[in-house]
C-alpha positions as CSV (number, residue, x, y, z in Angstrom):
1,M,-0.1,0.3,0.0
2,Y,2.6,2.8,0.8
3,Y,4.3,1.7,-2.8
4,M,1.5,3.0,-4.3
5,L,0.6,6.2,-2.5
6,K,4.4,6.8,-2.8
7,R,4.3,7.5,-6.2
8,K,1.3,9.3,-5.8
9,G,3.3,11.7,-3.5
10,V,2.7,10.7,0.0
11,N,5.5,10.5,2.2
12,M,5.6,8.2,5.7
13,N,5.3,11.5,7.0
14,Q,2.4,12.3,5.8
15,Y,0.9,9.1,6.1
16,N,1.4,8.5,9.9
17,M,-0.5,11.9,9.8
18,I,-3.2,11.5,8.5
19,A,-3.6,7.7,10.3
20,S,-3.0,9.1,13.8
21,I,-6.0,12.3,12.9
22,V,-7.7,9.9,11.6
23,E,-7.2,7.9,14.6
24,A,-7.6,10.6,17.0
25,E,-11.1,11.8,15.6
26,T,-12.7,7.8,15.3
27,S,-11.0,5.8,17.9
28,A,-10.1,3.0,15.7
29,N,-6.7,1.3,14.3
30,F,-6.0,2.9,11.4
31,E,-4.7,-0.3,9.4
32,E,-8.3,-1.8,10.6
33,L,-9.8,0.8,9.3
34,M,-7.6,0.4,6.2
35,Q,-8.3,-3.4,5.6
36,D,-12.7,-2.2,4.2
37,E,-12.9,-1.8,0.4
38,E,-14.4,1.0,0.7
39,F,-12.4,2.8,2.9
40,K,-9.6,2.1,0.7
41,K,-10.5,3.0,-2.2
42,L,-11.6,6.2,-0.7
43,F,-8.4,7.3,1.0
44,E,-6.3,6.2,-2.7
45,S,-8.9,8.5,-4.3
46,L,-8.2,11.3,-2.0
47,V,-4.1,11.3,-2.0
48,G,-3.1,14.0,-4.5
49,K,-6.2,16.0,-4.5
50,V,-6.3,17.2,-1.4
51,N,-4.2,17.8,1.3
52,G,-3.4,15.7,4.3
53,T,-5.6,17.0,7.0
54,S,-8.4,17.3,4.2
55,I,-8.1,13.4,3.8
56,A,-7.7,12.3,7.3
57,L,-11.0,14.6,8.4
58,Q,-12.7,12.8,5.2
59,L,-11.8,9.2,5.7
60,S,-12.3,10.2,9.4
61,E,-15.8,11.1,8.4
62,Y,-16.7,8.2,6.5
63,A,-15.7,5.4,8.5
64,N,-17.5,7.8,11.6
65,N,-21.2,7.4,9.5
66,N,-19.8,4.1,8.0
67,L,-17.7,1.7,10.1
68,I,-17.8,2.5,13.9
């Protein structure tokens, strides 16, 4: 997964920052959320289009509304 993101311009620090925000907003483990195909597709669709904080907040909203 990380290699795909790296090709889109996401480095490990950005990935960790996104994961930290999502975990704080949802109280869920980011890696477990990434197991959900729709969550993962949303993550991949946002990478490179919006900033990391925006990605994290949109993912958190999705997770809170659909997974938790």
